[in-house]
VMD Tcl script that builds the backbone (N, CA, C; Angstrom):
set m [mol new atoms 246]
animate dup $m
set s [atomselect $m all]
$s set {name element resname resid chain x y z} {
  {N N MET 1 A 66.847 42.371 -161.372}
  {CA C MET 1 A 67.129 41.117 -162.033}
  {C C MET 1 A 68.427 40.547 -161.466}
  {N N PRO 2 A 68.384 39.356 -160.866}
  {CA C PRO 2 A 69.597 38.817 -160.249}
  {C C PRO 2 A 70.608 38.245 -161.227}
  {N N VAL 3 A 70.301 38.255 -162.528}
  {CA C VAL 3 A 71.248 37.718 -163.504}
  {C C VAL 3 A 71.510 38.751 -164.602}
  {N N ARG 4 A 72.772 38.841 -164.975}
  {CA C ARG 4 A 73.193 39.722 -166.065}
  {C C ARG 4 A 74.065 38.887 -166.987}
  {N N ILE 5 A 73.896 39.063 -168.296}
  {CA C ILE 5 A 74.627 38.257 -169.272}
  {C C ILE 5 A 75.520 39.163 -170.110}
  {N N ASP 6 A 76.811 38.821 -170.145}
  {CA C ASP 6 A 77.775 39.548 -170.972}
  {C C ASP 6 A 77.924 38.774 -172.274}
  {N N GLU 7 A 77.495 39.393 -173.364}
  {CA C GLU 7 A 77.521 38.733 -174.664}
  {C C GLU 7 A 78.598 39.306 -175.582}
  {N N THR 8 A 79.623 39.961 -175.005}
  {CA C THR 8 A 80.670 40.558 -175.839}
  {C C THR 8 A 81.481 39.495 -176.579}
  {N N ASN 9 A 81.594 38.302 -176.013}
  {CA C ASN 9 A 82.248 37.195 -176.691}
  {C C ASN 9 A 81.172 36.160 -177.028}
  {N N PRO 10 A 80.676 36.149 -178.269}
  {CA C PRO 10 A 79.580 35.239 -178.628}
  {C C PRO 10 A 79.929 33.761 -178.446}
  {N N GLU 11 A 81.213 33.420 -178.430}
  {CA C GLU 11 A 81.635 32.027 -178.249}
  {C C GLU 11 A 81.484 31.565 -176.804}
  {N N GLN 12 A 81.658 32.482 -175.857}
  {CA C GLN 12 A 81.587 32.137 -174.431}
  {C C GLN 12 A 80.877 33.258 -173.680}
  {N N LYS 13 A 79.561 33.183 -173.648}
  {CA C LYS 13 A 78.789 34.197 -172.938}
  {C C LYS 13 A 78.913 33.950 -171.437}
  {N N VAL 14 A 79.034 35.032 -170.682}
  {CA C VAL 14 A 79.273 34.956 -169.246}
  {C C VAL 14 A 78.052 35.480 -168.498}
  {N N CYS 15 A 77.670 34.759 -167.430}
  {CA C CYS 15 A 76.531 35.149 -166.606}
  {C C CYS 15 A 77.024 35.635 -165.248}
  {N N PHE 16 A 76.429 36.712 -164.783}
  {CA C PHE 16 A 76.738 37.286 -163.472}
  {C C PHE 16 A 75.471 37.209 -162.633}
  {N N PHE 17 A 75.542 36.539 -161.492}
  {CA C PHE 17 A 74.392 36.378 -160.613}
  {C C PHE 17 A 74.594 37.193 -159.347}
  {N N THR 18 A 73.630 38.013 -159.008}
  {CA C THR 18 A 73.664 38.760 -157.757}
  {C C THR 18 A 73.256 37.811 -156.638}
  {N N VAL 19 A 74.127 37.628 -155.672}
  {CA C VAL 19 A 73.853 36.765 -154.526}
  {C C VAL 19 A 74.031 37.575 -153.249}
  {N N GLU 20 A 73.759 36.936 -152.140}
  {CA C GLU 20 A 73.772 37.626 -150.849}
  {C C GLU 20 A 75.073 38.371 -150.572}
  {N N HIS 21 A 76.200 37.782 -150.926}
  {CA C HIS 21 A 77.500 38.395 -150.595}
  {C C HIS 21 A 78.254 38.861 -151.833}
  {N N GLY 22 A 77.533 39.346 -152.838}
  {CA C GLY 22 A 78.228 39.864 -154.017}
  {C C GLY 22 A 77.715 39.274 -155.304}
  {N N GLU 23 A 78.642 38.703 -156.085}
  {CA C GLU 23 A 78.304 38.220 -157.414}
  {C C GLU 23 A 78.999 36.895 -157.689}
  {N N GLU 24 A 78.289 35.986 -158.341}
  {CA C GLU 24 A 78.866 34.733 -158.831}
  {C C GLU 24 A 78.959 34.860 -160.343}
  {N N ILE 25 A 80.064 34.412 -160.910}
  {CA C ILE 25 A 80.292 34.519 -162.348}
  {C C ILE 25 A 80.478 33.117 -162.915}
  {N N ARG 26 A 79.727 32.814 -163.986}
  {CA C ARG 26 A 79.803 31.505 -164.633}
  {C C ARG 26 A 79.671 31.658 -166.142}
  {N N LEU 27 A 80.238 30.712 -166.873}
  {CA C LEU 27 A 79.956 30.618 -168.302}
  {C C LEU 27 A 78.518 30.119 -168.441}
  {N N CYS 28 A 77.756 30.745 -169.305}
  {CA C CYS 28 A 76.361 30.345 -169.479}
  {C C CYS 28 A 76.253 28.882 -169.891}
  {N N SER 29 A 77.174 28.426 -170.732}
  {CA C SER 29 A 77.134 27.046 -171.223}
  {C C SER 29 A 77.397 26.009 -170.126}
  {N N ASP 30 A 77.913 26.438 -168.978}
  {CA C ASP 30 A 78.168 25.524 -167.856}
  {C C ASP 30 A 76.960 25.373 -166.939}
  {N N LEU 31 A 75.902 26.129 -167.187}
  {CA C LEU 31 A 74.744 26.135 -166.299}
  {C C LEU 31 A 73.611 25.267 -166.829}
  {N N THR 32 A 72.829 24.724 -165.895}
  {CA C THR 32 A 71.616 24.000 -166.239}
  {C C THR 32 A 70.480 24.592 -165.424}
  {N N VAL 33 A 69.444 25.019 -166.110}
  {CA C VAL 33 A 68.250 25.538 -165.444}
  {C C VAL 33 A 67.411 24.340 -165.021}
  {N N ILE 34 A 66.964 24.350 -163.762}
  {CA C ILE 34 A 66.168 23.243 -163.226}
  {C C ILE 34 A 64.823 23.766 -162.740}
  {N N THR 35 A 63.959 22.838 -162.392}
  {CA C THR 35 A 62.685 23.191 -161.779}
  {C C THR 35 A 62.715 22.756 -160.331}
  {N N ASP 36 A 62.434 23.674 -159.422}
  {CA C ASP 36 A 62.234 23.344 -158.013}
  {C C ASP 36 A 60.749 23.020 -157.892}
  {N N THR 37 A 60.419 21.733 -157.867}
  {CA C THR 37 A 59.013 21.331 -157.899}
  {C C THR 37 A 58.259 21.744 -156.639}
  {N N ASP 38 A 58.942 21.824 -155.503}
  {CA C ASP 38 A 58.270 22.263 -154.275}
  {C C ASP 38 A 57.789 23.701 -154.382}
  {N N LYS 39 A 58.574 24.539 -155.060}
  {CA C LYS 39 A 58.206 25.947 -155.204}
  {C C LYS 39 A 57.598 26.261 -156.567}
  {N N ALA 40 A 57.626 25.283 -157.479}
  {CA C ALA 40 A 57.149 25.469 -158.854}
  {C C ALA 40 A 57.819 26.683 -159.492}
  {N N MET 41 A 59.157 26.742 -159.320}
  {CA C MET 41 A 59.941 27.845 -159.867}
  {C C MET 41 A 61.180 27.292 -160.558}
  {N N SER 42 A 61.693 28.055 -161.495}
  {CA C SER 42 A 62.942 27.702 -162.169}
  {C C SER 42 A 64.113 28.274 -161.381}
  {N N ALA 43 A 65.254 27.578 -161.452}
  {CA C ALA 43 A 66.424 28.005 -160.686}
  {C C ALA 43 A 67.685 27.428 -161.309}
  {N N VAL 44 A 68.827 27.926 -160.851}
  {CA C VAL 44 A 70.125 27.319 -161.127}
  {C C VAL 44 A 70.800 27.088 -159.778}
  {N N ASP 45 A 71.589 26.033 -159.698}
  {CA C ASP 45 A 72.369 25.760 -158.492}
  {C C ASP 45 A 73.808 26.168 -158.752}
  {N N ILE 46 A 74.329 27.042 -157.887}
  {CA C ILE 46 A 75.714 27.495 -157.997}
  {C C ILE 46 A 76.357 27.353 -156.628}
  {N N GLU 47 A 77.393 26.501 -156.572}
  {CA C GLU 47 A 78.142 26.301 -155.326}
  {C C GLU 47 A 77.209 25.971 -154.165}
  {N N GLY 48 A 76.214 25.136 -154.417}
  {CA C GLY 48 A 75.283 24.724 -153.371}
  {C C GLY 48 A 74.208 25.739 -153.041}
  {N N GLN 49 A 74.206 26.843 -153.728}
  {CA C GLN 49 A 73.196 27.881 -153.500}
  {C C GLN 49 A 72.213 27.866 -154.663}
  {N N ARG 50 A 70.937 27.814 -154.361}
  {CA C ARG 50 A 69.908 27.823 -155.396}
  {C C ARG 50 A 69.491 29.257 -155.662}
  {N N ILE 51 A 69.580 29.655 -156.923}
  {CA C ILE 51 A 69.196 31.006 -157.330}
  {C C ILE 51 A 67.934 30.889 -158.172}
  {N N TYR 52 A 66.849 31.478 -157.674}
  {CA C TYR 52 A 65.563 31.409 -158.364}
  {C C TYR 52 A 65.478 32.493 -159.419}
  {N N LEU 53 A 64.844 32.146 -160.540}
  {CA C LEU 53 A 64.814 33.017 -161.703}
  {C C LEU 53 A 63.401 33.215 -162.218}
  {N N THR 54 A 63.193 34.354 -162.857}
  {CA C THR 54 A 61.935 34.580 -163.560}
  {C C THR 54 A 62.012 33.830 -164.892}
  {N N GLU 55 A 60.883 33.647 -165.525}
  {CA C GLU 55 A 60.890 32.968 -166.818}
  {C C GLU 55 A 61.623 33.799 -167.876}
  {N N ALA 56 A 61.581 35.123 -167.761}
  {CA C ALA 56 A 62.335 35.977 -168.684}
  {C C ALA 56 A 63.838 35.747 -168.508}
  {N N GLU 57 A 64.290 35.603 -167.274}
  {CA C GLU 57 A 65.706 35.331 -167.014}
  {C C GLU 57 A 66.097 33.957 -167.542}
  {N N VAL 58 A 65.216 32.971 -167.359}
  {CA C VAL 58 A 65.473 31.624 -167.875}
  {C C VAL 58 A 65.588 31.658 -169.392}
  {N N ASP 59 A 64.676 32.362 -170.035}
  {CA C ASP 59 A 64.739 32.479 -171.493}
  {C C ASP 59 A 66.065 33.081 -171.930}
  {N N ALA 60 A 66.493 34.153 -171.259}
  {CA C ALA 60 A 67.762 34.805 -171.601}
  {C C ALA 60 A 68.941 33.843 -171.398}
  {N N LEU 61 A 68.928 33.075 -170.313}
  {CA C LEU 61 A 70.021 32.135 -170.047}
  {C C LEU 61 A 70.077 31.021 -171.080}
  {N N THR 62 A 68.926 30.461 -171.435}
  {CA C THR 62 A 68.936 29.362 -172.397}
  {C C THR 62 A 69.348 29.861 -173.786}
  {N N VAL 63 A 68.941 31.062 -174.144}
  {CA C VAL 63 A 69.381 31.634 -175.421}
  {C C VAL 63 A 70.897 31.847 -175.395}
  {N N ALA 64 A 71.429 32.188 -174.218}
  {CA C ALA 64 A 72.869 32.430 -174.082}
  {C C ALA 64 A 73.673 31.136 -173.958}
  {N N GLY 65 A 73.001 29.981 -173.923}
  {CA C GLY 65 A 73.734 28.714 -173.934}
  {C C GLY 65 A 73.533 27.805 -172.749}
  {N N ALA 66 A 72.783 28.224 -171.729}
  {CA C ALA 66 A 72.526 27.351 -170.580}
  {C C ALA 66 A 71.635 26.183 -171.021}
  {N N LYS 67 A 71.833 25.041 -170.381}
  {CA C LYS 67 A 71.016 23.872 -170.680}
  {C C LYS 67 A 69.649 24.030 -170.012}
  {N N ASP 68 A 68.604 23.591 -170.691}
  {CA C ASP 68 A 67.253 23.679 -170.148}
  {C C ASP 68 A 66.865 22.326 -169.586}
  {N N GLY 69 A 66.943 22.207 -168.266}
  {CA C GLY 69 A 66.600 20.955 -167.593}
  {C C GLY 69 A 65.291 21.059 -166.829}
  {N N ARG 70 A 64.457 22.008 -167.194}
  {CA C ARG 70 A 63.196 22.211 -166.475}
  {C C ARG 70 A 62.224 21.072 -166.736}
  {N N GLU 71 A 61.357 20.856 -165.735}
  {CA C GLU 71 A 60.273 19.891 -165.832}
  {C C GLU 71 A 58.962 20.660 -165.835}
  {N N HIS 72 A 57.973 20.109 -166.492}
  {CA C HIS 72 A 56.650 20.728 -166.443}
  {C C HIS 72 A 55.968 20.296 -165.156}
  {N N VAL 73 A 55.494 21.261 -164.390}
  {CA C VAL 73 A 54.812 20.975 -163.132}
  {C C VAL 73 A 53.326 20.884 -163.428}
  {N N LYS 74 A 52.711 19.816 -162.922}
  {CA C LYS 74 A 51.311 19.572 -163.186}
  {C C LYS 74 A 50.540 19.569 -161.870}
  {N N ALA 75 A 49.339 20.089 -161.894}
  {CA C ALA 75 A 48.498 20.153 -160.700}
  {C C ALA 75 A 48.075 18.741 -160.269}
  {N N ASP 76 A 48.048 18.525 -158.945}
  {CA C ASP 76 A 47.578 17.250 -158.403}
  {C C ASP 76 A 46.111 17.319 -157.999}
  {N N THR 77 A 45.624 18.538 -157.784}
  {CA C THR 77 A 44.235 18.679 -157.345}
  {C C THR 77 A 43.485 19.582 -158.325}
  {N N GLY 78 A 42.163 19.452 -158.325}
  {CA C GLY 78 A 41.344 20.226 -159.250}
  {C C GLY 78 A 41.278 21.705 -158.940}
  {N N ASP 79 A 41.611 22.117 -157.701}
  {CA C ASP 79 A 41.517 23.530 -157.340}
  {C C ASP 79 A 42.839 24.266 -157.458}
  {N N SER 80 A 43.859 23.623 -158.010}
  {CA C SER 80 A 45.155 24.256 -158.169}
  {C C SER 80 A 45.138 25.249 -159.322}
  {N N VAL 81 A 45.913 26.333 -159.181}
  {CA C VAL 81 A 46.024 27.323 -160.246}
  {C C VAL 81 A 47.067 26.928 -161.280}
  {N N VAL 82 A 47.862 25.899 -160.982}
  {CA C VAL 82 A 48.905 25.439 -161.903}
  {C C VAL 82 A 48.290 24.558 -162.968}
}
mol reanalyze $m
mol bondsrecalc $m
mol representation Tube
mol addrep $m
């Protein structure tokens, strides 16, 4: 799981993201979860780097205070699995 949430301070929960060169640390309330429509995946952007997340990770982040900016992705063709 590339994200870990420290909930020891309920007023300011902190998120730790595993990235290529270590870890990025952010307040959960400063984050916005987005939808990458090209990949049909949820992600957060940190310092210009897009970190893709599972739906379980997104749920944990939004419960911890991250803003939910996701869009619903809809199929354009009849044979799509989305």
